[in-house]
BALUMMAR-300660 format. One record per residue: x, y, z of N, C-alpha, C in turn; residue number from 1; residue in one letter. Coordinates in pm, 1 decimal, m for minus. Example, Ala and Ser with C-alpha at 12.3 -4.5 7.8 and 13.67 -1.06 7.14 Angstrom:
+----------+----------+----------+----------+----------+----------+----------+----------+----------+-----+---+
:       nx :       ny :       nz :      cax :      cay :      caz :       cx :       cy :       cz :   k : r :
+----------+----------+----------+----------+----------+----------+----------+----------+----------+-----+---+
:   1319.0 :   m569.0 :    780.0 :   1230.0 :   m450.0 :    780.0 :   1320.0 :   m330.0 :    780.0 :   1 : A :
:   1285.0 :   m225.0 :    708.0 :   1367.0 :   m106.0 :    714.0 :   1290.0 :      3.0 :    787.0 :   2 : S :
+----------+----------+----------+----------+----------+----------+----------+----------+----------+-----+---+
# end
This chain:
+----------+----------+----------+----------+----------+----------+----------+----------+----------+-----+---+
:       nx :       ny :       nz :      cax :      cay :      caz :       cx :       cy :       cz :   k : r :
+----------+----------+----------+----------+----------+----------+----------+----------+----------+-----+---+
:   m133.9 :   m980.1 :  m4419.2 :   m145.7 :  m1029.8 :  m4281.2 :   m284.3 :   m990.5 :  m4228.5 :   1 : M :
:   m356.3 :  m1085.7 :  m4174.6 :   m488.2 :  m1062.4 :  m4120.7 :   m476.3 :  m1040.7 :  m3970.5 :   2 : I :
:   m537.7 :   m932.4 :  m3922.4 :   m534.8 :   m901.6 :  m3779.5 :   m677.9 :   m907.1 :  m3725.2 :   3 : R :
:   m688.3 :   m958.8 :  m3608.7 :   m819.2 :   m962.7 :  m3544.0 :   m844.8 :   m835.9 :  m3467.4 :   4 : S :
:   m970.6 :   m798.8 :  m3457.7 :  m1008.5 :   m682.6 :  m3378.9 :  m1117.4 :   m720.1 :  m3283.8 :   5 : W :
:  m1110.2 :   m683.6 :  m3158.2 :   m999.4 :   m612.2 :  m3095.1 :   m878.0 :   m703.8 :  m3079.4 :   6 : P :
:   m761.0 :   m644.8 :  m3062.7 :   m642.2 :   m726.0 :  m3046.2 :   m651.8 :   m809.3 :  m2917.9 :   7 : P :
:   m590.7 :   m926.0 :  m2913.5 :   m598.1 :  m1005.2 :  m2793.0 :   m533.8 :   m934.3 :  m2675.8 :   8 : P :
:   m593.2 :   m949.4 :  m2558.3 :   m541.4 :   m886.3 :  m2437.6 :   m435.4 :   m971.6 :  m2374.7 :   9 : R :
:   m335.2 :   m903.0 :  m2321.4 :   m233.8 :   m972.6 :  m2244.7 :   m289.5 :   m987.0 :  m2103.3 :  10 : K :
:   m259.6 :  m1098.9 :  m2038.1 :   m306.8 :  m1114.3 :  m1900.2 :   m238.8 :  m1014.7 :  m1812.2 :  11 : P :
:   m311.7 :   m961.6 :  m1714.1 :   m256.2 :   m866.8 :  m1619.1 :   m153.3 :   m937.5 :  m1532.9 :  12 : F :
:    m37.3 :   m877.7 :  m1520.9 :     68.0 :   m944.7 :  m1447.8 :    123.5 :   m863.7 :  m1330.9 :  13 : S :
:     42.7 :   m777.7 :  m1273.3 :     83.4 :   m705.9 :  m1156.1 :     84.3 :   m556.3 :  m1178.2 :  14 : G :
:    130.2 :   m479.6 :  m1077.9 :    129.9 :   m335.7 :  m1080.2 :    219.7 :   m287.4 :  m1192.2 :  15 : V :
:    172.5 :   m194.7 :  m1272.5 :    248.4 :   m135.3 :  m1383.7 :    293.7 :   m241.7 :  m1483.2 :  16 : N :
:    222.6 :   m353.6 :  m1492.4 :    259.2 :   m454.7 :  m1588.5 :    379.8 :   m538.2 :  m1549.5 :  17 : G :
:    430.6 :   m512.7 :  m1431.9 :    549.7 :   m590.2 :  m1387.1 :    507.1 :   m733.0 :  m1358.7 :  18 : A :
:    592.8 :   m825.9 :  m1386.7 :    560.7 :   m965.2 :  m1361.9 :    551.2 :   m988.2 :  m1208.9 :  19 : A :
:    453.6 :  m1064.1 :  m1170.2 :    438.7 :  m1099.4 :  m1027.9 :    550.5 :  m1192.1 :   m995.4 :  20 : R :
:    634.8 :  m1154.0 :   m899.6 :    749.7 :  m1233.5 :   m863.5 :    713.7 :  m1354.6 :   m779.3 :  21 : A :
:    603.0 :  m1344.5 :   m708.8 :    566.8 :  m1453.1 :   m619.9 :    417.9 :  m1484.8 :   m637.8 :  22 : T :
:    381.8 :  m1609.9 :   m623.9 :    239.9 :  m1644.7 :   m638.5 :    157.5 :  m1597.4 :   m521.6 :  23 : P :
:     32.0 :  m1573.1 :   m545.4 :    m59.5 :  m1529.0 :   m442.1 :   m114.4 :  m1652.1 :   m366.4 :  24 : R :
:   m103.9 :  m1652.0 :   m232.7 :   m158.8 :  m1762.6 :   m158.2 :   m311.0 :  m1744.5 :   m146.4 :  25 : P :
:   m380.9 :  m1782.2 :   m252.9 :   m523.8 :  m1751.4 :   m265.9 :   m611.9 :  m1816.9 :   m160.4 :  26 : T :
:   m567.9 :  m1928.4 :   m108.2 :   m650.4 :  m1998.4 :     m8.0 :   m676.9 :  m1916.3 :    114.0 :  27 : G :
:   m588.7 :  m1825.5 :    148.6 :   m604.7 :  m1741.8 :    267.4 :   m637.3 :  m1597.3 :    234.6 :  28 : L :
:   m591.3 :  m1552.1 :    119.7 :   m604.1 :  m1409.7 :     84.7 :   m750.9 :  m1364.4 :     79.0 :  29 : F :
:   m835.6 :  m1437.4 :      6.1 :   m973.9 :  m1397.7 :     m9.3 :  m1048.6 :  m1399.0 :    127.5 :  30 : A :
:  m1033.9 :  m1505.7 :    209.0 :  m1104.5 :  m1505.3 :    337.1 :  m1055.1 :  m1391.8 :    428.3 :  31 : P :
:   m926.2 :  m1363.7 :    422.8 :   m870.8 :  m1253.6 :    506.7 :   m929.6 :  m1119.6 :    462.1 :  32 : A :
:   m939.6 :  m1099.3 :    329.9 :   m997.0 :   m972.8 :    278.4 :  m1140.4 :   m956.6 :    319.7 :  33 : S :
:  m1212.6 :  m1065.8 :    326.8 :  m1353.2 :  m1061.7 :    369.2 :  m1373.5 :  m1032.2 :    516.1 :  34 : G :
:  m1268.4 :  m1042.2 :    593.2 :  m1277.7 :  m1019.8 :    735.8 :  m1235.3 :   m880.9 :    778.2 :  35 : R :
:  m1231.2 :   m787.5 :    686.7 :  m1183.1 :   m654.1 :    718.2 :  m1296.2 :   m567.7 :    767.3 :  36 : C :
:  m1394.5 :   m622.7 :    833.3 :  m1496.7 :   m539.8 :    898.3 :  m1449.7 :   m512.5 :   1042.3 :  37 : S :
:  m1508.8 :   m415.5 :   1104.1 :  m1463.6 :   m375.5 :   1238.8 :  m1466.0 :   m490.3 :   1338.4 :  38 : A :
:  m1563.2 :   m577.7 :   1328.9 :  m1578.6 :   m684.3 :   1427.3 :  m1473.9 :   m795.3 :   1411.6 :  39 : S :
:  m1411.9 :   m803.7 :   1298.6 :  m1318.4 :   m912.8 :   1276.8 :  m1181.3 :   m868.8 :   1226.3 :  40 : S :
:  m1141.4 :   m747.8 :   1264.4 :  m1010.1 :   m701.4 :   1222.1 :   m898.6 :   m781.7 :   1280.8 :  41 : L :
:   m912.7 :   m829.8 :   1401.9 :   m809.4 :   m915.2 :   1460.7 :   m793.0 :  m1044.6 :   1382.5 :  42 : A :
:   m906.5 :  m1102.6 :   1340.6 :   m901.1 :  m1223.1 :   1255.7 :   m830.3 :  m1193.5 :   1123.0 :  43 : D :
:   m866.4 :  m1080.0 :   1064.4 :   m804.7 :  m1043.3 :    935.0 :   m652.7 :  m1023.2 :    952.1 :  44 : A :
:   m613.0 :   m959.7 :   1060.7 :   m470.0 :   m937.2 :   1084.3 :   m397.1 :  m1071.0 :   1098.5 :  45 : E :
:   m458.5 :  m1162.5 :   1173.1 :   m396.7 :  m1296.2 :   1190.5 :   m386.4 :  m1370.8 :   1055.9 :  46 : A :
:   m492.9 :  m1362.8 :    973.8 :   m488.6 :  m1433.6 :    848.7 :   m385.9 :  m1373.1 :    752.4 :  47 : L :
:   m377.7 :  m1240.8 :    750.1 :   m278.0 :  m1179.8 :    662.3 :   m140.1 :  m1211.8 :    717.7 :  48 : F :
:   m125.1 :  m1224.2 :    846.7 :      3.6 :  m1268.8 :    903.8 :     40.6 :  m1410.1 :    854.6 :  49 : G :
:    m59.0 :  m1493.0 :    844.6 :    m35.9 :  m1628.1 :    792.1 :     m0.5 :  m1624.1 :    641.3 :  50 : R :
:    m67.2 :  m1535.2 :    565.6 :    m29.6 :  m1517.6 :    424.5 :    118.6 :  m1479.3 :    414.7 :  51 : V :
:    162.3 :  m1388.1 :    500.4 :    302.5 :  m1341.7 :    499.7 :    396.6 :  m1455.9 :    537.6 :  52 : I :
:    356.1 :  m1535.3 :    634.7 :    439.1 :  m1652.3 :    675.0 :    456.2 :  m1746.8 :    556.6 :  53 : E :
:    350.4 :  m1773.1 :    487.5 :    353.4 :  m1867.9 :    374.3 :    428.9 :  m1813.6 :    255.7 :  54 : L :
:    420.3 :  m1680.1 :    232.6 :    484.8 :  m1621.9 :    116.3 :    531.3 :  m1479.2 :    151.0 :  55 : N :
:    644.0 :  m1468.7 :    219.3 :    692.3 :  m1335.7 :    261.7 :    727.9 :  m1242.3 :    147.5 :  56 : P :
:    745.6 :  m1295.2 :     28.5 :    777.0 :  m1210.3 :    m88.2 :    655.6 :  m1147.4 :   m154.6 :  57 : G :
:    535.3 :  m1184.9 :   m110.7 :    410.9 :  m1132.8 :   m167.7 :    379.6 :   m998.1 :   m106.1 :  58 : F :
:    408.5 :   m890.1 :   m182.7 :    394.8 :   m754.8 :   m129.9 :    253.1 :   m723.0 :    m82.5 :  59 : A :
:    153.2 :   m773.6 :   m153.4 :     15.2 :   m732.9 :   m118.4 :    m30.1 :   m792.1 :     12.7 :  60 : E :
:     30.3 :   m904.7 :     57.0 :      0.0 :   m956.9 :    190.1 :     42.8 :   m857.6 :    298.7 :  61 : G :
:    160.6 :   m800.3 :    281.4 :    209.6 :   m698.7 :    376.0 :    123.5 :   m574.6 :    369.1 :  62 : W :
:     83.6 :   m534.3 :    247.7 :      1.1 :   m413.8 :    235.1 :   m135.7 :   m431.4 :    299.5 :  63 : N :
:   m196.5 :   m545.9 :    279.6 :   m329.1 :   m571.4 :    340.5 :   m320.5 :   m570.1 :    494.2 :  64 : K :
:   m213.3 :   m634.2 :    545.3 :   m200.8 :   m633.6 :    691.0 :   m174.1 :   m491.8 :    742.6 :  65 : R :
:   m101.3 :   m411.4 :    663.9 :    m80.7 :   m270.0 :    702.7 :   m213.3 :   m196.2 :    712.6 :  66 : A :
:   m300.5 :   m222.6 :    615.5 :   m434.6 :   m159.2 :    615.8 :   m511.8 :   m199.6 :    739.3 :  67 : T :
:   m512.0 :   m327.0 :    772.4 :   m583.0 :   m374.3 :    890.8 :   m524.7 :   m310.4 :   1015.6 :  68 : V :
:   m395.7 :   m306.0 :   1023.3 :   m333.3 :   m244.8 :   1142.5 :   m362.7 :    m97.1 :   1151.6 :  69 : R :
:   m368.3 :    m27.8 :   1037.5 :   m409.3 :    112.3 :   1037.7 :   m552.8 :    124.0 :   1095.1 :  70 : F :
:   m642.1 :     41.6 :   1048.4 :   m782.2 :     45.6 :   1096.7 :   m791.5 :     13.1 :   1245.7 :  71 : L :
:   m696.4 :    m66.2 :   1293.8 :   m692.6 :    m97.5 :   1438.1 :   m615.5 :      4.9 :   1516.9 :  72 : R :
:   m567.2 :    110.7 :   1447.1 :   m494.0 :    221.9 :   1508.3 :   m360.0 :    180.5 :   1562.8 :  73 : R :
:   m303.8 :     75.6 :   1508.8 :   m169.2 :     30.0 :   1541.5 :    m75.7 :     88.3 :   1435.9 :  74 : D :
:    m52.7 :    218.2 :   1445.9 :     15.1 :    291.1 :   1339.8 :    162.7 :    249.0 :   1324.0 :  75 : F :
:    230.7 :    223.9 :   1431.2 :    374.1 :    182.8 :   1419.6 :    386.1 :     50.7 :   1346.3 :  76 : R :
:    301.4 :    m44.3 :   1378.6 :    305.8 :   m171.7 :   1310.1 :    266.7 :   m156.7 :   1162.6 :  77 : A :
:    169.3 :    m70.7 :   1134.7 :    126.6 :    m45.6 :    998.2 :    240.4 :     18.2 :    916.5 :  78 : A :
:    312.1 :    110.4 :    978.2 :    428.8 :    170.5 :    910.7 :    531.9 :     64.6 :    873.9 :  79 : I :
:    559.0 :    m26.3 :    966.8 :    652.6 :   m134.6 :    942.4 :    607.6 :   m219.9 :    823.0 :  80 : A :
:    478.8 :   m249.9 :    817.9 :    425.7 :   m332.5 :    706.3 :    427.8 :   m256.1 :    576.4 :  81 : D :
:    403.0 :   m126.2 :    577.5 :    411.2 :    m45.2 :    454.7 :    555.2 :    m49.7 :    403.3 :  82 : C :
:    652.2 :    m41.3 :    492.0 :    791.8 :    m46.0 :    448.5 :    828.5 :   m182.1 :    390.8 :  83 : R :
:    773.0 :   m287.1 :    449.6 :    793.8 :   m423.1 :    391.5 :    732.1 :   m433.2 :    253.4 :  84 : E :
:    615.7 :   m374.2 :    238.5 :    550.9 :   m372.2 :    105.4 :    640.2 :   m303.6 :      3.5 :  85 : T :
:    689.1 :   m185.6 :     40.0 :    771.8 :   m107.4 :    m51.1 :    906.7 :   m171.1 :    m76.8 :  86 : L :
:    956.3 :   m250.8 :     16.0 :   1081.3 :   m322.7 :     m6.7 :   1061.8 :   m428.1 :   m112.4 :  87 : A :
:    938.6 :   m480.0 :   m124.9 :    909.2 :   m583.5 :   m224.0 :    853.1 :   m526.8 :   m355.0 :  88 : R :
:    793.0 :   m410.0 :   m349.3 :    737.2 :   m344.4 :   m467.8 :    753.9 :   m192.4 :   m449.4 :  89 : N :
:    863.4 :   m141.9 :   m498.6 :    899.2 :     m0.6 :   m480.5 :    798.9 :     93.9 :   m547.7 :  90 : A :
:    714.5 :     43.4 :   m638.4 :    615.4 :    125.5 :   m708.8 :    476.9 :    117.6 :   m645.6 :  91 : K :
:    466.4 :     67.7 :   m526.4 :    334.8 :     51.0 :   m461.0 :    294.2 :    184.5 :   m399.9 :  92 : H :
:    224.6 :    270.7 :   m477.2 :    189.9 :    402.5 :   m430.9 :     91.0 :    397.9 :   m314.8 :  93 : F :
:     12.4 :    291.9 :   m303.9 :    m79.5 :    279.0 :   m190.5 :     m6.1 :    260.3 :    m59.4 :  94 : G :
:    100.6 :    183.4 :    m62.0 :    180.1 :    164.5 :     61.2 :    251.2 :    293.7 :     98.0 :  95 : A :
:    302.9 :    365.8 :     m1.8 :    371.3 :    493.8 :     27.0 :    269.9 :    592.4 :     86.5 :  96 : A :
:    154.9 :    602.7 :     26.4 :     51.0 :    693.0 :     78.6 :      3.1 :    648.9 :    217.4 :  97 : S :
:    m20.7 :    515.9 :    231.0 :    m64.6 :    461.0 :    357.5 :     32.9 :    489.2 :    470.9 :  98 : G :
:    160.6 :    475.0 :    440.4 :    260.6 :    506.7 :    543.2 :    248.7 :    655.0 :    583.1 :  99 : E :
:    228.5 :    739.0 :    481.6 :    209.8 :    881.9 :    513.7 :     88.7 :    906.1 :    604.0 : 100 : G :
:    m18.6 :    836.7 :    578.4 :   m138.3 :    852.7 :    664.6 :   m109.5 :    807.3 :    806.6 : 101 : L :
:    m29.6 :    700.5 :    821.1 :      7.1 :    657.6 :    957.9 :     89.2 :    765.0 :   1028.6 : 102 : C :
:    186.5 :    821.5 :    956.4 :    269.4 :    927.4 :   1016.4 :    183.5 :   1047.9 :   1053.6 : 103 : H :
:     86.2 :   1084.0 :    966.8 :     m5.1 :   1193.7 :    999.1 :    m83.1 :   1163.4 :   1127.3 : 104 : M :
:   m126.1 :   1038.7 :   1143.3 :   m203.2 :    999.7 :   1263.3 :   m119.4 :   1009.5 :   1387.4 : 105 : S :
:     12.4 :   1002.5 :   1372.1 :    105.4 :   1013.4 :   1485.2 :    163.3 :   1158.7 :   1498.8 : 106 : L :
:    108.7 :   1248.3 :   1423.0 :    153.0 :   1387.0 :   1419.6 :    302.5 :   1398.0 :   1379.3 : 107 : N :
:    347.9 :   1308.4 :   1292.5 :    483.0 :   1310.7 :   1241.3 :    476.0 :   1365.5 :   1097.5 : 108 : E :
:    461.1 :   1497.5 :   1089.7 :    430.4 :   1561.6 :    962.2 :    548.7 :   1562.5 :    863.0 : 109 : F :
:    671.1 :   1582.3 :    908.8 :    780.5 :   1573.9 :    808.6 :    793.0 :   1434.4 :    745.8 : 110 : P :
:    775.7 :   1332.9 :    826.1 :    783.0 :   1194.0 :    775.7 :    665.4 :   1167.3 :    682.8 : 111 : E :
:    549.3 :   1218.1 :    716.6 :    428.9 :   1202.7 :    631.1 :    452.8 :   1268.0 :    493.8 : 112 : A :
:    508.5 :   1390.3 :    499.5 :    532.5 :   1462.4 :    373.0 :    626.8 :   1382.2 :    280.8 : 113 : A :
:    728.7 :   1322.3 :    338.0 :    825.5 :   1241.5 :    258.9 :    746.9 :   1126.5 :    192.0 : 114 : V :
:    659.9 :   1062.3 :    264.7 :    584.7 :    946.0 :    210.0 :    488.1 :    993.5 :    102.9 : 115 : C :
:    419.5 :   1104.9 :    124.0 :    326.1 :   1152.4 :     21.9 :    402.0 :   1194.2 :   m104.5 : 116 : F :
:    522.8 :   1254.1 :    m90.2 :    599.3 :   1288.9 :   m206.7 :    640.6 :   1163.6 :   m284.7 : 117 : R :
:    676.4 :   1058.8 :   m208.6 :    714.9 :    932.5 :   m275.7 :    592.4 :    877.8 :   m354.8 : 118 : R :
:    475.9 :    881.3 :   m294.6 :    354.8 :    832.5 :   m362.3 :    329.4 :    914.8 :   m489.9 : 119 : A :
:    349.8 :   1044.1 :   m482.4 :    329.2 :   1127.1 :   m601.6 :    438.5 :   1108.7 :   m706.2 : 120 : L :
:    557.0 :   1072.8 :   m663.1 :    661.4 :   1039.6 :   m761.4 :    620.5 :    916.0 :   m840.7 : 121 : D :
:    556.9 :    822.1 :   m774.2 :    513.5 :    698.5 :   m836.3 :    390.4 :    721.8 :   m923.7 : 122 : I :
:    294.9 :    795.2 :   m869.7 :    167.8 :    819.9 :   m939.3 :    130.7 :    969.5 :   m921.2 : 123 : H :
:    170.9 :   1054.2 :  m1014.5 :    156.8 :   1198.7 :   m996.0 :     12.6 :   1253.4 :  m1004.1 : 124 : P :
:    m85.3 :   1169.1 :  m1033.8 :   m221.0 :   1219.8 :  m1051.6 :   m312.8 :   1183.6 :   m937.3 : 125 : H :
:   m260.7 :   1165.8 :   m817.0 :   m340.4 :   1130.4 :   m702.7 :   m379.6 :   1254.6 :   m626.5 : 126 : L :
:   m497.3 :   1306.8 :   m651.1 :   m541.1 :   1432.5 :   m590.3 :   m547.4 :   1422.3 :   m436.7 : 127 : D :
:   m594.7 :   1311.6 :   m387.3 :   m606.2 :   1296.1 :   m239.9 :   m466.4 :   1297.4 :   m176.0 : 128 : A :
:   m371.1 :   1239.3 :   m239.3 :   m234.9 :   1239.9 :   m187.3 :   m175.4 :   1380.8 :   m192.1 : 129 : V :
:   m205.0 :   1450.4 :   m299.1 :   m157.4 :   1589.4 :   m313.5 :   m217.6 :   1675.4 :   m199.0 : 130 : R :
:   m344.9 :   1654.0 :   m169.6 :   m411.6 :   1723.8 :    m60.6 :   m346.4 :   1690.4 :     74.6 : 131 : Y :
:   m319.4 :   1559.8 :     95.5 :   m254.8 :   1517.5 :    222.7 :   m114.7 :   1575.4 :    234.3 : 132 : N :
:    m45.3 :   1581.9 :    122.9 :     90.0 :   1645.5 :    126.6 :     79.7 :   1790.5 :    168.6 : 133 : L :
:    m16.6 :   1865.0 :    114.1 :    m37.8 :   2006.3 :    151.4 :    m69.1 :   2015.4 :    300.9 : 134 : A :
:   m151.2 :   1925.4 :    350.6 :   m183.0 :   1926.7 :    494.9 :    m55.7 :   1899.5 :    577.5 : 135 : R :
:     23.2 :   1801.1 :    537.5 :    144.0 :   1767.7 :    612.2 :    241.2 :   1885.6 :    612.5 : 136 : A :
:    255.3 :   1949.2 :    495.1 :    343.7 :   2065.7 :    483.5 :    294.1 :   2182.4 :    569.9 : 137 : E :
:    166.0 :   2203.6 :    574.3 :    106.8 :   2310.6 :    652.1 :    134.7 :   2288.2 :    801.9 : 138 : A :
:    149.1 :   2164.3 :    841.5 :    175.0 :   2130.7 :    980.6 :    323.7 :   2121.9 :   1015.7 : 139 : E :
:    409.0 :   2158.5 :    917.9 :    550.4 :   2160.9 :    947.9 :    628.7 :   2054.6 :    873.7 : 140 : G :
:    571.9 :   1993.6 :    770.3 :    638.4 :   1887.6 :    696.7 :    717.0 :   1934.3 :    578.1 : 141 : G :
:    764.0 :   2058.7 :    581.4 :    839.4 :   2110.9 :    469.0 :    752.2 :   2191.8 :    372.0 : 142 : G :
:    815.9 :   2240.6 :    269.5 :    740.1 :   2313.9 :    171.6 :    790.5 :   2280.2 :     32.2 : 143 : S :
:    703.2 :   2279.2 :    m61.7 :    740.6 :   2251.0 :   m198.0 :    745.0 :   2097.0 :   m220.6 : 144 : G :
:    715.5 :   2058.0 :   m342.4 :    706.4 :   1916.4 :   m379.6 :    839.2 :   1843.5 :   m369.5 : 145 : Y :
:    949.0 :   1910.9 :   m397.2 :   1077.5 :   1842.5 :   m408.0 :   1161.3 :   1847.3 :   m280.0 : 146 : L :
:   1103.2 :   1886.5 :   m168.7 :   1178.5 :   1885.9 :    m43.7 :   1216.6 :   1747.4 :      0.8 : 147 : N :
+----------+----------+----------+----------+----------+----------+----------+----------+----------+-----+---+
# end
C-alpha cells in the first residue's frame, strides 16, 4: 500500500473537531466582526443580533454579540448571550470564561469562580483563566478548584 506524505488533512469542522451543527451566516458575520471597534460597537451588536435572528443555533453568533456587549459594559446582556452560547456548544471555553469576566465586572465573585472553573474543566491549560479564578476566589468566590 502506497501512502502519501504528508497525510491529507481533514477539513476543520468546529471546536474540538465536532461537526458544525448549523451553517455560518457568512454574509453578515464578517462585516459584523469588522465593526468591533469602539466607534461602531452598536452597529456590531445589531449585526450580530441579525446573525442570531437568521440562525439562532449558531453558537458563535451569540458569543460574538456577548463580546460586543461586554465591551459596551452591558454585562447582564453579555452573561445572557454567554449562556446561550454554552447552551449550543457546551465546550465553548471562551464563553465560559467570558461569562466569568462579566460576573467579575459586577463584583459577583462566587458566580465568576464557577464560570472560570467550568472554562478550566473544558480547557485546563488556560493560564489567564487560572489567574482570574484565583482573583475571584480571593474576593470571596470559594477556595480550591473543585468547589
